[in-house]
LOKOL-532189 format. One line per 5 residues: their letters; for each residue z, y, x of N, C-alpha, C. Coordinates in nm, 2 decimals. Layout:
<atoms>
a) Z Y X Z Y X Z Y X; ...;
</atoms>
This chain:
<atoms>
mnlvd) 0.00 -0.12 0.09 0.00 0.00 0.00 0.00 0.12 0.09; -0.09 0.22 0.06 -0.10 0.34 0.14 -0.10 0.46 0.04; -0.11 0.58 0.09 -0.11 0.70 0.01 -0.24 0.70 -0.09; -0.35 0.66 -0.04 -0.47 0.65 -0.12 -0.45 0.56 -0.24; -0.39 0.44 -0.21 -0.36 0.35 -0.32 -0.26 0.41 -0.42;
intmf) -0.16 0.48 -0.37 -0.06 0.54 -0.46 -0.13 0.64 -0.56; -0.21 0.72 -0.50 -0.28 0.83 -0.58 -0.38 0.77 -0.68; -0.44 0.65 -0.64 -0.54 0.58 -0.72 -0.47 0.50 -0.84; -0.36 0.43 -0.80 -0.30 0.34 -0.90 -0.20 0.41 -0.99; -0.13 0.52 -0.93 -0.03 0.59 -1.01 -0.05 0.74 -1.01;
ptdek) -0.16 0.78 -1.07 -0.20 0.92 -1.07 -0.11 1.01 -1.17; -0.05 0.94 -1.26 0.03 1.02 -1.36 0.17 0.96 -1.38; 0.26 1.03 -1.44 0.39 0.98 -1.47 0.38 0.86 -1.57; 0.29 0.86 -1.66 0.27 0.75 -1.75 0.24 0.62 -1.68; 0.15 0.62 -1.58 0.12 0.50 -1.50 0.25 0.46 -1.42;
creil) 0.32 0.56 -1.37 0.44 0.52 -1.29 0.54 0.45 -1.38; 0.56 0.50 -1.51 0.65 0.44 -1.60 0.61 0.30 -1.64; 0.48 0.27 -1.64 0.44 0.14 -1.68 0.48 0.04 -1.57; 0.46 0.07 -1.44 0.50 -0.03 -1.34 0.65 -0.04 -1.33; 0.73 0.07 -1.35 0.87 0.06 -1.35 0.92 -0.02 -1.46;
tklrw) 0.86 -0.02 -1.58 0.90 -0.10 -1.69 0.88 -0.25 -1.66; 0.77 -0.28 -1.60 0.74 -0.42 -1.56 0.84 -0.47 -1.45; 0.87 -0.38 -1.36 0.97 -0.42 -1.26 1.11 -0.44 -1.31; 1.15 -0.35 -1.40 1.29 -0.35 -1.45 1.31 -0.46 -1.55; 1.21 -0.48 -1.64 1.22 -0.58 -1.75 1.10 -0.67 -1.75;
pegvr) 1.09 -0.76 -1.65 0.97 -0.85 -1.64 0.96 -0.94 -1.76; 1.07 -0.97 -1.84 1.06 -1.06 -1.95 1.07 -0.98 -2.08; 1.05 -0.85 -2.08 1.06 -0.77 -2.20 1.17 -0.67 -2.19; 1.15 -0.56 -2.26 1.25 -0.45 -2.25 1.38 -0.49 -2.32; 1.49 -0.46 -2.24 1.63 -0.49 -2.29 1.71 -0.37 -2.28;
cprck) 1.80 -0.35 -2.37 1.89 -0.24 -2.38 1.99 -0.24 -2.26; 2.00 -0.13 -2.18 2.09 -0.13 -2.07 2.24 -0.14 -2.11; 2.27 -0.12 -2.23 2.41 -0.12 -2.27 2.45 -0.26 -2.32; 2.38 -0.32 -2.42 2.42 -0.44 -2.48 2.33 -0.56 -2.44; 2.22 -0.53 -2.36 2.13 -0.63 -2.31 2.05 -0.70 -2.42;
mdaie) 2.04 -0.64 -2.54 1.96 -0.70 -2.65 1.82 -0.64 -2.64; 1.73 -0.71 -2.72 1.59 -0.66 -2.72 1.58 -0.52 -2.78; 1.48 -0.44 -2.72 1.46 -0.31 -2.77 1.32 -0.29 -2.81; 1.29 -0.19 -2.89 1.15 -0.16 -2.93 1.11 -0.03 -2.87; 0.98 -0.01 -2.86 0.92 0.12 -2.81 0.90 0.21 -2.93;
letek) 0.95 0.34 -2.91 0.93 0.44 -3.01 0.79 0.51 -3.00; 0.74 0.55 -3.11 0.61 0.62 -3.11 0.63 0.77 -3.08; 0.66 0.80 -2.95 0.69 0.94 -2.91 0.59 0.97 -2.80; 0.58 1.10 -2.77 0.49 1.15 -2.66 0.54 1.09 -2.53; 0.67 1.10 -2.51 0.73 1.04 -2.39 0.78 0.90 -2.42;
tlyyc) 0.75 0.81 -2.33 0.78 0.67 -2.35 0.93 0.65 -2.36; 0.98 0.62 -2.48 1.12 0.59 -2.51 1.14 0.46 -2.58; 1.26 0.40 -2.57 1.29 0.27 -2.63 1.41 0.29 -2.72; 1.43 0.20 -2.81 1.54 0.21 -2.91 1.60 0.07 -2.93; 1.73 0.07 -2.92 1.81 -0.06 -2.95 1.88 -0.05 -3.08;
kdcdy) 1.84 -0.13 -3.18 1.90 -0.13 -3.31 2.05 -0.18 -3.31; 2.08 -0.27 -3.21 2.21 -0.33 -3.21 2.32 -0.23 -3.18; 2.29 -0.14 -3.08 2.40 -0.05 -3.05 2.35 0.10 -3.07; 2.24 0.12 -3.14 2.19 0.25 -3.18 2.18 0.34 -3.05; 2.10 0.29 -2.96 2.09 0.36 -2.83 1.94 0.38 -2.80;
qfsvt) 1.91 0.51 -2.76 1.78 0.54 -2.73 1.77 0.57 -2.58; 1.67 0.52 -2.51 1.67 0.53 -2.36 1.53 0.52 -2.31; 1.52 0.56 -2.18 1.39 0.55 -2.11 1.40 0.45 -2.00; 1.29 0.42 -1.93 1.29 0.32 -1.82 1.37 0.37 -1.70; 1.39 0.50 -1.69 1.46 0.55 -1.58 1.61 0.57 -1.60;
agtif) 1.66 0.55 -1.73 1.80 0.57 -1.76 1.88 0.47 -1.69; 1.99 0.52 -1.63 2.09 0.43 -1.56 2.04 0.37 -1.43; 1.94 0.44 -1.37 1.88 0.39 -1.25 1.89 0.50 -1.14; 1.84 0.48 -1.03 1.83 0.58 -0.92 1.76 0.71 -0.97; 1.66 0.69 -1.06 1.58 0.80 -1.11 1.66 0.88 -1.21;
ndshl) 1.77 0.84 -1.25 1.84 0.90 -1.37 1.86 1.05 -1.36; 1.82 1.12 -1.46 1.83 1.27 -1.48 1.76 1.35 -1.37; 1.66 1.29 -1.31 1.58 1.36 -1.21 1.47 1.45 -1.28; 1.45 1.57 -1.23 1.35 1.66 -1.29 1.22 1.65 -1.21; 1.22 1.58 -1.10 1.10 1.57 -1.02 1.00 1.47 -1.09;
pltkw) 0.87 1.50 -1.08 0.77 1.41 -1.14 0.78 1.27 -1.07; 0.76 1.17 -1.14 0.76 1.03 -1.08 0.65 1.01 -0.98; 0.54 1.09 -0.99 0.44 1.08 -0.89 0.49 1.12 -0.75; 0.58 1.22 -0.75 0.64 1.26 -0.62 0.74 1.16 -0.58; 0.82 1.10 -0.67 0.91 1.00 -0.63 0.84 0.88 -0.56;
fiatl) 0.72 0.85 -0.62 0.65 0.73 -0.56 0.60 0.76 -0.42; 0.55 0.88 -0.40 0.50 0.92 -0.27 0.62 0.92 -0.17; 0.73 0.98 -0.21 0.85 0.99 -0.12 0.89 0.85 -0.09; 0.89 0.76 -0.18 0.93 0.62 -0.16 0.84 0.55 -0.06; 0.71 0.57 -0.07 0.62 0.51 0.02 0.64 0.57 0.16;
llcea) 0.66 0.70 0.17 0.68 0.76 0.30 0.80 0.70 0.37; 0.91 0.68 0.30 1.03 0.63 0.36 1.01 0.48 0.39; 0.93 0.41 0.32 0.91 0.27 0.34 0.82 0.25 0.47; 0.73 0.33 0.49 0.63 0.31 0.59 0.66 0.38 0.72; 0.75 0.48 0.72 0.79 0.55 0.84 0.88 0.47 0.93;
kkgms) 0.83 0.41 1.04 0.91 0.32 1.12 1.04 0.37 1.17; 1.04 0.50 1.20 1.16 0.57 1.25 1.22 0.66 1.14; 1.18 0.64 1.02 1.24 0.72 0.91 1.16 0.85 0.89; 1.20 0.93 0.79 1.14 1.06 0.77 1.25 1.15 0.72; 1.25 1.27 0.77 1.35 1.37 0.74 1.33 1.43 0.61;
acqiq) 1.44 1.49 0.55 1.43 1.55 0.42 1.34 1.68 0.43; 1.35 1.75 0.55 1.26 1.86 0.57 1.11 1.83 0.56; 1.08 1.71 0.62 0.94 1.67 0.62 0.90 1.63 0.48; 0.99 1.56 0.40 0.96 1.53 0.27 0.94 1.65 0.18; 1.02 1.75 0.20 1.01 1.88 0.13 0.88 1.95 0.15;
rtlgi) 0.83 1.95 0.28 0.71 2.02 0.31 0.59 1.93 0.26; 0.59 1.80 0.28 0.48 1.72 0.24 0.46 1.71 0.09; 0.57 1.71 0.01 0.56 1.70 -0.14 0.57 1.84 -0.21; 0.59 1.94 -0.13 0.60 2.07 -0.19 0.72 2.09 -0.28; 0.83 2.03 -0.24 0.96 2.04 -0.32 1.02 2.18 -0.30;
gsykt) 1.07 2.24 -0.40 1.12 2.37 -0.39 1.24 2.40 -0.30; 1.33 2.31 -0.29 1.45 2.33 -0.21 1.48 2.21 -0.12; 1.54 2.24 -0.01 1.59 2.13 0.08 1.69 2.04 0.02; 1.78 2.10 -0.06 1.88 2.03 -0.13 1.82 1.92 -0.22; 1.72 1.95 -0.29 1.65 1.86 -0.38 1.59 1.74 -0.30;
awylc) 1.52 1.78 -0.19 1.46 1.68 -0.10 1.56 1.59 -0.04; 1.67 1.65 0.00 1.78 1.57 0.07 1.84 1.47 -0.03; 1.87 1.52 -0.15 1.92 1.43 -0.26 1.82 1.32 -0.29; 1.70 1.35 -0.30 1.59 1.25 -0.33 1.60 1.14 -0.22; 1.60 1.18 -0.10 1.60 1.08 0.01 1.72 0.99 0.01;
hrira) 1.84 1.05 -0.02 1.96 0.97 -0.03 1.96 0.88 -0.15; 1.90 0.91 -0.25 1.90 0.82 -0.37 1.81 0.70 -0.34; 1.70 0.73 -0.27 1.61 0.61 -0.23 1.69 0.52 -0.13; 1.76 0.58 -0.04 1.84 0.50 0.06 1.95 0.42 -0.02; 2.01 0.48 -0.12 2.11 0.41 -0.19 2.06 0.28 -0.26;
amvet) 1.93 0.28 -0.29 1.87 0.17 -0.35 1.83 0.06 -0.25; 1.84 0.10 -0.12 1.81 0.01 -0.01 1.93 -0.07 0.04; 2.04 -0.04 -0.02 2.16 -0.12 0.02 2.16 -0.26 -0.04; 2.17 -0.35 0.05 2.17 -0.50 0.02 2.31 -0.54 -0.04; 2.31 -0.57 -0.17 2.43 -0.61 -0.23 2.47 -0.76 -0.22;
qkkml) 2.37 -0.84 -0.20 2.39 -0.98 -0.18 2.33 -1.03 -0.04; 2.43 -1.05 0.05 2.38 -1.08 0.19 2.43 -1.23 0.22; 2.33 -1.31 0.27 2.37 -1.44 0.30 2.42 -1.44 0.45; 2.50 -1.54 0.48 2.56 -1.56 0.61 2.45 -1.59 0.71; 2.46 -1.52 0.83 2.36 -1.55 0.93 2.39 -1.67 1.01;
sgkve) 2.29 -1.75 1.04 2.31 -1.87 1.12 2.20 -1.88 1.23; 2.19 -2.00 1.29 2.10 -2.02 1.40 2.15 -1.95 1.52; 2.06 -1.88 1.59 2.10 -1.81 1.71 2.11 -1.66 1.67; 2.23 -1.61 1.69 2.27 -1.47 1.65 2.32 -1.39 1.77; 2.27 -1.26 1.77 2.31 -1.17 1.87 2.40 -1.06 1.81;
mdety) 2.50 -1.02 1.88 2.59 -0.91 1.83 2.62 -0.81 1.95; 2.61 -0.69 1.92 2.64 -0.58 2.02 2.69 -0.46 1.94; 2.73 -0.36 2.02 2.77 -0.23 1.96 2.71 -0.12 2.04; 2.69 -0.01 1.98 2.64 0.11 2.04 2.71 0.23 1.99; 2.69 0.35 2.06 2.76 0.47 2.02 2.65 0.58 2.00;
vggkn) 2.67 0.65 1.89 2.57 0.75 1.85 2.64 0.88 1.82; 2.56 0.99 1.83 2.61 1.12 1.79 2.69 1.19 1.90; 2.70 1.32 1.89 2.78 1.40 1.99 2.72 1.41 2.12; 2.78 1.49 2.21 2.73 1.51 2.34 2.83 1.47 2.45; 2.95 1.42 2.40 3.05 1.38 2.50 3.02 1.24 2.55;
wwqdk) 3.07 1.21 2.67 3.05 1.07 2.73 3.19 1.01 2.72; 3.19 0.88 2.76 3.31 0.80 2.75 3.33 0.73 2.89; 3.45 0.69 2.92 3.48 0.62 3.04 3.45 0.48 3.03; 3.49 0.42 2.92 3.46 0.28 2.89 3.47 0.25 2.74; 3.44 0.13 2.70 3.43 0.10 2.56 3.57 0.12 2.49;
gslhq) 3.68 0.11 2.56 3.81 0.12 2.50 3.87 0.26 2.50; 3.80 0.35 2.56 3.85 0.49 2.58 3.74 0.59 2.55; 3.71 0.60 2.42 3.60 0.69 2.37 3.66 0.83 2.36; 3.57 0.93 2.40 3.60 1.07 2.37 3.56 1.10 2.23; 3.61 1.21 2.18 3.57 1.26 2.05 3.43 1.29 2.04;
gkevv) 3.36 1.26 1.93 3.22 1.30 1.91 3.13 1.18 1.90; 3.17 1.06 1.92 3.09 0.94 1.92 3.12 0.86 1.80; 3.02 0.80 1.74 3.05 0.70 1.63 3.00 0.56 1.67; 3.07 0.46 1.62 3.04 0.32 1.66 2.95 0.26 1.56; 2.84 0.20 1.60 2.75 0.12 1.52 2.75 -0.02 1.57;
igirq) 2.78 -0.12 1.49 2.78 -0.26 1.53 2.65 -0.32 1.48; 2.58 -0.39 1.56 2.45 -0.45 1.52 2.46 -0.61 1.53; 2.42 -0.67 1.43 2.41 -0.82 1.43 2.27 -0.86 1.39; 2.21 -0.94 1.47 2.07 -0.98 1.44 2.05 -1.13 1.47; 2.00 -1.20 1.37 1.96 -1.34 1.38 1.82 -1.35 1.44;
rggdl) 1.81 -1.42 1.55 1.68 -1.43 1.61 1.58 -1.50 1.51; 1.47 -1.43 1.48 1.38 -1.47 1.38 1.42 -1.45 1.24; 1.54 -1.37 1.23 1.59 -1.35 1.09 1.63 -1.21 1.07; 1.73 -1.18 0.99 1.77 -1.05 0.95 1.85 -0.97 1.05; 1.84 -0.84 1.04 1.92 -0.75 1.12 2.02 -0.68 1.03;
rffha) 2.14 -0.65 1.08 2.24 -0.57 1.01 2.31 -0.47 1.10; 2.32 -0.35 1.04 2.39 -0.24 1.11 2.52 -0.20 1.03; 2.63 -0.17 1.10 2.75 -0.13 1.04 2.81 -0.01 1.11; 2.84 0.09 1.04 2.91 0.20 1.10 3.06 0.17 1.10; 3.12 0.14 1.21 3.25 0.09 1.23 3.35 0.20 1.28;
kdaks) 3.47 0.18 1.26 3.57 0.28 1.30 3.60 0.27 1.45; 3.58 0.15 1.51 3.60 0.13 1.65 3.53 0.00 1.69; 3.55 -0.04 1.82 3.49 -0.16 1.87 3.60 -0.25 1.92; 3.71 -0.25 1.86 3.83 -0.33 1.90 3.81 -0.47 1.84; 3.89 -0.57 1.89 3.87 -0.71 1.86 3.89 -0.73 1.71;
gtlek) 3.99 -0.67 1.64 4.01 -0.69 1.50 3.89 -0.64 1.42; 3.83 -0.53 1.45 3.71 -0.48 1.38 3.60 -0.57 1.40; 3.57 -0.62 1.52 3.46 -0.70 1.55 3.48 -0.84 1.48; 3.60 -0.89 1.48 3.62 -1.02 1.41 3.59 -1.01 1.26; 3.63 -0.89 1.20 3.60 -0.87 1.06 3.45 -0.89 1.03;
yiren) 3.37 -0.82 1.11 3.22 -0.83 1.09 3.17 -0.97 1.12; 3.23 -1.03 1.22 3.18 -1.17 1.25 3.21 -1.26 1.13; 3.33 -1.26 1.08 3.37 -1.35 0.97 3.29 -1.32 0.84; 3.26 -1.19 0.82 3.19 -1.16 0.69 3.04 -1.18 0.70; 2.98 -1.19 0.82 2.83 -1.20 0.83 2.78 -1.32 0.90;
isedv) 2.86 -1.38 0.99 2.81 -1.49 1.07 2.87 -1.63 1.02; 2.79 -1.72 0.99 2.83 -1.85 0.94 2.91 -1.93 1.06; 3.01 -2.00 1.02 3.09 -2.08 1.11 3.00 -2.19 1.17; 2.89 -2.22 1.10 2.80 -2.33 1.15 2.69 -2.27 1.24; 2.71 -2.14 1.28 2.61 -2.08 1.37 2.58 -2.17 1.49;
dilyt) 2.46 -2.17 1.54 2.43 -2.25 1.66 2.49 -2.18 1.78; 2.46 -2.06 1.81 2.51 -1.98 1.92 2.53 -1.84 1.88; 2.64 -1.78 1.92 2.66 -1.63 1.91 2.65 -1.57 2.05; 2.56 -1.48 2.07 2.54 -1.42 2.20 2.60 -1.27 2.20; 2.68 -1.24 2.29 2.73 -1.10 2.31 2.73 -1.07 2.45;
ddwga) 2.77 -0.94 2.48 2.79 -0.90 2.62 2.93 -0.94 2.66; 2.97 -0.90 2.78 3.11 -0.94 2.83 3.22 -0.84 2.80; 3.20 -0.75 2.69 3.31 -0.67 2.65 3.42 -0.76 2.60; 3.54 -0.74 2.66 3.65 -0.83 2.64 3.69 -0.85 2.50; 3.67 -0.76 2.41 3.72 -0.77 2.27 3.65 -0.89 2.20;
yrsaa) 3.53 -0.93 2.25 3.45 -1.04 2.18 3.52 -1.17 2.20; 3.60 -1.19 2.31 3.66 -1.31 2.34 3.76 -1.35 2.23; 3.84 -1.24 2.19 3.94 -1.26 2.08 3.87 -1.26 1.94; 3.77 -1.17 1.92 3.71 -1.16 1.79 3.63 -1.29 1.75; 3.57 -1.36 1.85 3.49 -1.48 1.82 3.56 -1.60 1.86;
khirk) 3.70 -1.60 1.86 3.77 -1.72 1.91 3.75 -1.84 1.82; 3.72 -1.82 1.69 3.70 -1.94 1.60 3.56 -2.00 1.63; 3.47 -1.92 1.68 3.34 -1.97 1.72 3.35 -2.02 1.87; 3.42 -1.95 1.95 3.44 -1.99 2.09 3.50 -2.13 2.11; 3.59 -2.17 2.02 3.65 -2.30 2.03 3.55 -2.41 2.02;
egkhk) 3.44 -2.39 1.95 3.33 -2.49 1.93 3.23 -2.48 2.04; 3.25 -2.39 2.14 3.16 -2.37 2.25 3.03 -2.31 2.21; 3.04 -2.23 2.10 2.92 -2.16 2.05 2.91 -2.02 2.08; 2.99 -1.97 2.17 2.99 -1.83 2.21 2.95 -1.81 2.35; 2.83 -1.75 2.38 2.79 -1.73 2.51 2.77 -1.58 2.54;
tirhs) 2.81 -1.54 2.66 2.81 -1.40 2.70 2.71 -1.37 2.82; 2.66 -1.25 2.82 2.58 -1.20 2.93 2.65 -1.09 3.00; 2.65 -1.10 3.14 2.74 -1.01 3.22 2.67 -0.87 3.24; 2.68 -0.79 3.14 2.62 -0.65 3.15 2.70 -0.57 3.25; 2.83 -0.60 3.27 2.91 -0.52 3.36 2.86 -0.55 3.51;
lrvya) 2.79 -0.66 3.53 2.74 -0.69 3.66 2.59 -0.66 3.66; 2.54 -0.59 3.56 2.40 -0.55 3.55 2.31 -0.67 3.54; 2.36 -0.77 3.47 2.28 -0.89 3.44 2.24 -0.88 3.29; 2.11 -0.88 3.26 2.07 -0.86 3.12 2.00 -0.97 3.06; 1.97 -1.08 3.13 1.91 -1.20 3.07 1.94 -1.32 3.17;
rgdvy) 1.98 -1.43 3.11 2.00 -1.55 3.18 1.95 -1.67 3.10; 1.82 -1.70 3.12 1.76 -1.80 3.02 1.75 -1.74 2.89; 1.80 -1.81 2.79 1.80 -1.76 2.65 1.93 -1.69 2.62; 2.01 -1.66 2.72 2.14 -1.58 2.69 2.11 -1.43 2.72; 2.10 -1.35 2.61 2.07 -1.21 2.62 2.10 -1.15 2.48;
tntve) 2.11 -1.02 2.48 2.13 -0.94 2.36 2.02 -0.84 2.34; 1.91 -0.87 2.41 1.79 -0.77 2.41 1.73 -0.75 2.27; 1.74 -0.86 2.19 1.68 -0.85 2.05 1.75 -0.74 1.97; 1.88 -0.75 1.96 1.96 -0.65 1.88 1.95 -0.51 1.95; 1.95 -0.51 2.08 1.94 -0.38 2.15 1.81 -0.31 2.12;
safsl) 1.70 -0.38 2.10 1.57 -0.32 2.07 1.58 -0.26 1.93; 1.66 -0.32 1.84 1.68 -0.26 1.71 1.76 -0.13 1.72; 1.86 -0.13 1.81 1.94 -0.01 1.84 1.85 0.11 1.88; 1.76 0.07 1.97 1.67 0.18 2.02 1.59 0.24 1.91; 1.55 0.16 1.81 1.48 0.22 1.69 1.57 0.31 1.61;
lkrgi) 1.69 0.27 1.59 1.79 0.35 1.52 1.81 0.49 1.59; 1.82 0.48 1.72 1.85 0.60 1.80 1.73 0.69 1.80; 1.61 0.64 1.81 1.49 0.72 1.80 1.48 0.79 1.67; 1.52 0.72 1.56 1.52 0.78 1.43 1.62 0.90 1.43; 1.74 0.88 1.48 1.84 0.98 1.48 1.80 1.10 1.57;
mgtwh) 1.75 1.08 1.69 1.71 1.19 1.78 1.58 1.25 1.75; 1.48 1.17 1.71 1.35 1.22 1.69 1.31 1.25 1.55; 1.38 1.20 1.45 1.34 1.22 1.31 1.44 1.30 1.23; 1.57 1.25 1.22 1.67 1.32 1.15 1.74 1.43 1.22; 1.74 1.41 1.36 1.80 1.51 1.45 1.95 1.52 1.44;
kisak) 2.00 1.54 1.32 2.15 1.56 1.30 2.19 1.50 1.17; 2.28 1.40 1.18 2.33 1.34 1.05 2.48 1.33 1.06; 2.55 1.34 0.95 2.69 1.34 0.95 2.75 1.19 0.96; 2.87 1.18 1.01 2.93 1.05 1.02 2.95 0.99 0.88; 2.97 1.08 0.78 2.99 1.03 0.64 2.87 0.95 0.59;
hlqay) 2.75 1.00 0.62 2.63 0.93 0.57 2.56 0.84 0.67; 2.62 0.82 0.79 2.56 0.73 0.89 2.53 0.59 0.84; 2.62 0.53 0.76 2.59 0.40 0.70 2.47 0.40 0.62; 2.44 0.51 0.54 2.32 0.51 0.46 2.20 0.50 0.54; 2.20 0.57 0.65 2.08 0.57 0.74 2.07 0.43 0.81;
ceemt) 2.18 0.37 0.84 2.18 0.23 0.89 2.12 0.13 0.79; 2.16 0.15 0.66 2.10 0.07 0.56 1.95 0.08 0.54; 1.91 0.21 0.55 1.76 0.23 0.54 1.69 0.16 0.65; 1.74 0.18 0.77 1.67 0.11 0.89 1.67 -0.04 0.87; 1.78 -0.10 0.83 1.78 -0.25 0.82 1.69 -0.30 0.71;
frfnr) 1.69 -0.22 0.60 1.61 -0.26 0.48 1.46 -0.26 0.52; 1.42 -0.16 0.59 1.28 -0.15 0.63 1.25 -0.25 0.74; 1.34 -0.26 0.83 1.31 -0.35 0.95 1.30 -0.50 0.90; 1.39 -0.54 0.81 1.39 -0.68 0.76 1.27 -0.71 0.67; 1.20 -0.61 0.62 1.08 -0.63 0.54 0.96 -0.58 0.60;
rknsd) 0.96 -0.55 0.73 0.84 -0.49 0.80 0.71 -0.57 0.79; 0.72 -0.70 0.76 0.60 -0.78 0.75 0.56 -0.81 0.61; 0.64 -0.75 0.51 0.61 -0.78 0.37 0.50 -0.69 0.32; 0.40 -0.75 0.26 0.29 -0.67 0.21 0.33 -0.59 0.08; 0.43 -0.63 0.01 0.47 -0.57 -0.11 0.60 -0.49 -0.09;
lfldt) 0.62 -0.43 0.02 0.74 -0.35 0.06 0.76 -0.24 -0.04; 0.66 -0.17 -0.08 0.67 -0.06 -0.17 0.72 -0.10 -0.31; 0.66 -0.20 -0.36 0.70 -0.25 -0.49 0.84 -0.31 -0.49; 0.87 -0.38 -0.38 1.00 -0.43 -0.36 1.11 -0.32 -0.36; 1.08 -0.21 -0.30 1.17 -0.10 -0.30 1.18 -0.04 -0.44;
lrhmv) 1.07 -0.02 -0.51 1.08 0.03 -0.65 1.17 -0.07 -0.74; 1.15 -0.20 -0.71 1.23 -0.29 -0.79 1.38 -0.27 -0.76; 1.42 -0.24 -0.64 1.56 -0.21 -0.61 1.60 -0.08 -0.68; 1.51 0.02 -0.69 1.54 0.15 -0.74 1.57 0.15 -0.89; 1.50 0.05 -0.96 1.53 0.05 -1.11 1.64 -0.05 -1.14;
tapvl) 1.70 -0.11 -1.04 1.81 -0.20 -1.07 1.94 -0.15 -1.00; 1.93 -0.05 -0.91 2.05 0.00 -0.85 2.12 0.10 -0.94; 2.25 0.12 -0.93 2.33 0.21 -1.02 2.30 0.35 -0.99; 2.33 0.44 -1.08 2.31 0.58 -1.07 2.39 0.64 -0.95; 2.33 0.73 -0.87 2.40 0.80 -0.77 2.40 0.95 -0.80;
tfqkl) 2.51 1.00 -0.85 2.51 1.15 -0.88 2.53 1.23 -0.75; 2.49 1.36 -0.76 2.51 1.45 -0.65 2.65 1.47 -0.62; 2.74 1.47 -0.72 2.88 1.49 -0.70 2.94 1.37 -0.62; 2.90 1.25 -0.66 2.95 1.13 -0.58 2.90 1.13 -0.44; 2.77 1.17 -0.42 2.71 1.17 -0.29 2.78 1.27 -0.20;
ta) 2.82 1.38 -0.25 2.88 1.49 -0.17 3.04 1.50 -0.18; 3.10 1.40 -0.25 3.24 1.41 -0.26 3.31 1.40 -0.13;
</atoms>
């Protein structure tokens, strides 16, 4: 899917609503409140009505699109741009490209699309898995991983070789924090967990280490690969995230860092999917409403 396809297939809001209806209710329109069958009203704007709970609604009600005054055609183009931009796209660029009146509107639009990219059901990673941490933001340097100066944020990366990638904005890189993410994301039946020689991993992965499934690479000695023991795969994903932060978004707040991480992993894990755009739209009509008040609270 490209911009020419978008303009050809979805030139009007009516065409956009048709595809959203098919994606949201593939088996027929259902009421968002009581889940019963609904009928289409004969109105200029496509509306539906549920007799069981006396509720009138549209295809965008209760979704990421909820209460938006932007044309759906602009929503579709913005969604495609965020899907296809390998290093992301800034709200300023979206504002200029789509001719949106204010930066605030463009920023809110981008964050609503990102909110739909959050994976709610994640399966445990298995096979050969790499785990590492990196530090983003700020201009201050640190002496070592256990003594960070103010201004840096921790991002933990977990990537299954040949499988999914996950980023997490963490409060620190201590053993308790690392263990939490290991237990929540990595199966105990994992073949091998690869990390660097940061000491916290020994304690964090002790339940895996007992089975002889934890291997480390000695980054402290400037050794970066030993046979199939390396963390280069997850580190290459870190470089993509950092290029997005430095080259595209330039400045992001710690509060919203996880949202940008979710966008990166959503796009990265689906980079080979030919239906990435439609898959994103499907998430957008099933994700809950994100109000501006909640986003900025």
